[in-house]
C-alpha positions as CSV (number, residue, x, y, z in Angstrom):
1,M,-30.9,-21.3,14.3
2,T,-34.3,-22.8,13.5
3,I,-34.1,-26.5,13.1
4,N,-36.1,-27.9,10.2
5,V,-36.8,-31.7,10.0
6,Y,-38.0,-33.4,6.8
7,T,-38.4,-37.0,6.1
8,E,-37.3,-39.1,3.2
9,Q,-38.3,-42.7,2.4
10,T,-35.5,-45.2,2.1
11,P,-35.4,-48.3,-0.1
12,N,-36.1,-50.2,3.1
13,P,-39.8,-49.9,3.9
14,A,-39.1,-50.4,7.7
15,T,-36.9,-47.3,7.9
16,M,-37.4,-43.6,7.4
17,K,-34.7,-41.0,7.1
18,F,-35.2,-37.8,9.3
19,M,-33.0,-35.0,7.8
20,V,-32.1,-31.9,9.7
21,N,-30.5,-28.6,8.5
22,K,-27.5,-29.1,10.9
23,L,-24.5,-31.4,11.0
24,L,-25.2,-34.0,13.7
25,I,-22.1,-36.2,13.5
26,N,-18.9,-36.6,11.5
27,G,-19.0,-40.3,10.4
28,S,-21.8,-42.5,11.6
29,E,-23.2,-44.3,14.6
30,D,-25.5,-47.3,14.5
31,F,-27.7,-48.4,17.4
32,A,-29.4,-51.6,16.3
33,T,-30.7,-52.4,19.7
34,K,-31.9,-50.6,22.8
35,E,-28.9,-52.0,24.8
36,S,-26.4,-50.6,22.3
37,A,-27.8,-47.1,22.8
38,E,-26.6,-47.0,26.4
39,H,-24.0,-44.3,25.7
40,S,-26.1,-42.2,23.3
41,P,-28.6,-39.9,25.1
42,F,-30.2,-39.1,21.7
43,A,-30.7,-42.8,20.7
44,K,-31.6,-43.8,24.2
45,E,-34.5,-41.3,24.2
46,L,-35.7,-42.6,20.7
47,F,-35.7,-46.2,22.0
48,K,-38.2,-45.1,24.7
49,F,-40.8,-45.1,21.9
50,N,-42.1,-48.7,21.8
51,F,-42.3,-48.5,18.0
52,V,-38.6,-47.7,17.5
53,N,-36.5,-50.8,16.6
54,G,-33.2,-49.2,15.4
55,V,-31.5,-45.9,15.2
56,F,-28.7,-44.8,12.9
57,F,-27.0,-41.4,12.7
58,A,-24.8,-40.0,9.9
59,S,-23.9,-36.4,8.8
60,N,-27.2,-34.5,9.0
61,F,-29.8,-37.3,9.5
62,V,-31.1,-40.0,11.7
63,T,-32.5,-43.1,10.1
64,I,-35.1,-44.8,12.3
65,T,-36.3,-48.4,11.9
66,K,-39.8,-49.0,13.1
67,T,-41.3,-52.2,14.6
68,E,-43.7,-54.3,12.6
69,G,-47.4,-53.6,13.0
70,V,-47.1,-49.8,13.1
71,E,-47.5,-47.5,10.1
72,W,-45.4,-44.5,9.2
73,P,-48.3,-42.0,8.9
74,D,-49.1,-42.7,12.5
75,I,-45.6,-42.2,14.0
76,E,-43.8,-39.9,11.5
77,P,-45.2,-36.7,13.0
78,I,-44.3,-37.8,16.6
79,L,-40.8,-38.7,15.5
80,K,-40.3,-35.5,13.5
81,E,-41.3,-33.4,16.5
82,F,-39.0,-35.4,18.8
83,V,-36.0,-35.2,16.4
84,K,-36.5,-31.4,16.1
85,G,-36.6,-31.0,19.9
86,A,-33.6,-33.3,20.5
87,V,-31.5,-31.4,17.9
88,E,-32.6,-28.0,19.4
89,S,-31.7,-29.3,22.9
90,E,-28.4,-30.6,21.5
91,Y,-28.8,-34.1,22.7
92,K,-25.5,-35.9,22.3
93,I,-25.3,-38.8,19.8
94,K,-22.5,-40.4,21.8
95,E,-21.0,-39.3,25.1
96,E,-17.3,-39.7,24.4
97,T,-15.8,-37.7,21.5
98,S,-13.3,-39.2,19.2
99,D,-11.4,-38.2,16.1
100,E,-13.6,-39.3,13.2
101,T,-11.0,-38.7,10.4
102,P,-10.8,-42.0,8.6
103,T,-7.6,-43.9,8.8
104,F,-7.1,-46.7,6.4
105,E,-4.9,-49.6,7.2
106,G,-3.6,-52.7,5.4
107,T,-1.8,-53.3,2.1
108,D,-1.7,-50.7,-0.6
109,L,-4.5,-52.6,-2.3
110,E,-6.6,-52.6,0.9
111,I,-6.1,-48.9,1.4
112,K,-7.1,-48.2,-2.2
113,I,-10.3,-50.2,-1.7
114,Q,-11.1,-48.4,1.6
115,Q,-10.5,-45.0,-0.1
116,I,-12.9,-45.9,-3.0
117,L,-15.6,-47.1,-0.5
118,H,-15.1,-43.9,1.5
119,D,-15.1,-41.5,-1.5
120,Y,-17.6,-43.0,-3.9
121,V,-19.8,-45.5,-2.1
122,R,-20.3,-44.0,1.3
123,P,-22.0,-40.8,0.1
124,A,-24.4,-42.8,-2.1
125,V,-25.3,-45.2,0.7
126,E,-25.8,-42.3,3.1
127,Q,-28.3,-40.8,0.6
128,D,-30.4,-43.9,1.3
129,G,-30.1,-43.6,5.0
130,G,-27.4,-46.2,5.5
131,A,-23.7,-46.7,6.0
132,I,-21.0,-49.1,4.7
133,S,-17.8,-50.0,6.3
134,Y,-14.9,-52.1,5.0
135,K,-14.2,-55.3,6.9
136,S,-11.6,-57.3,4.9
137,F,-10.1,-58.2,1.5
138,D,-9.1,-61.8,1.0
139,E,-8.3,-63.7,-2.2
140,G,-10.2,-61.2,-4.4
141,V,-13.3,-61.0,-2.0
142,V,-14.1,-57.7,-0.4
143,T,-16.2,-58.0,2.8
144,V,-18.2,-55.0,3.9
145,E,-20.7,-54.3,6.6
146,L,-24.0,-52.5,5.8
147,R,-25.8,-50.6,8.5
148,G,-28.7,-48.2,9.0
149,S,-31.4,-48.6,6.4
150,C,-29.2,-50.9,4.4
151,S,-29.2,-53.5,7.1
152,G,-32.0,-56.0,6.1
153,C,-33.1,-53.9,3.1
154,P,-34.4,-55.9,0.2
155,S,-32.5,-53.9,-2.4
156,S,-29.1,-53.9,-0.6
157,T,-28.1,-57.1,-2.4
158,I,-28.6,-55.4,-5.8
159,T,-26.7,-52.4,-4.5
160,L,-23.9,-54.6,-3.4
161,K,-23.6,-56.7,-6.5
162,S,-24.4,-54.3,-9.4
163,G,-23.3,-51.1,-7.7
164,I,-20.4,-51.5,-5.3
165,Q,-19.0,-54.7,-6.8
166,N,-19.0,-53.3,-10.4
167,L,-17.4,-50.1,-9.3
168,L,-14.6,-51.8,-7.3
169,Q,-14.0,-54.3,-10.1
170,R,-13.5,-51.4,-12.6
171,M,-11.2,-49.5,-10.3
172,V,-9.4,-52.4,-8.7
173,P,-9.1,-55.4,-11.1
174,E,-7.9,-57.6,-8.3
175,V,-11.4,-57.5,-6.8
176,K,-13.5,-60.6,-7.8
177,E,-16.5,-60.2,-5.5
178,V,-18.0,-58.1,-2.8
179,V,-20.0,-59.7,0.0
180,S,-21.8,-58.3,3.0
181,E,-21.2,-59.5,6.5
182,A,-24.4,-60.3,8.3
183,L,-25.1,-58.3,11.4
């Protein structure tokens, strides 16, 4: 299979989404630091580039966060070539394998919230090169964690309030607010 890599801008100017025509991972993996990539041969190699500041994998893409002071036109071709080679060489995203089927826990209400986040919100957030995960539900407040290009993205607050919060409030009247846990 010939691996094709194409890039897509994300709402976060510091991140670029590198899409490939192959499933890389079920679920997602976030490597916000070089140290966190210790058990990911793929991410570890990406962090060897001094302009890579974060790596996030989901389904068929890797979102790369660049360091300040470097421009995408200068590094995009280098990263595209690297991603293509890494996928062709079948670099592992993480060394240990685990079952990625989501299991939702908590009260019936919490399970309903997690299911909505998984079914409706996750695909949209992944489109922008990010990921969302449920943290908690307490007294009407849903706490989520945003990763990948969503982490530190200027428009993530708007997404959180007008997108996710409105959807959850319509589908689960008990939800009063959605907040994001800072990483």
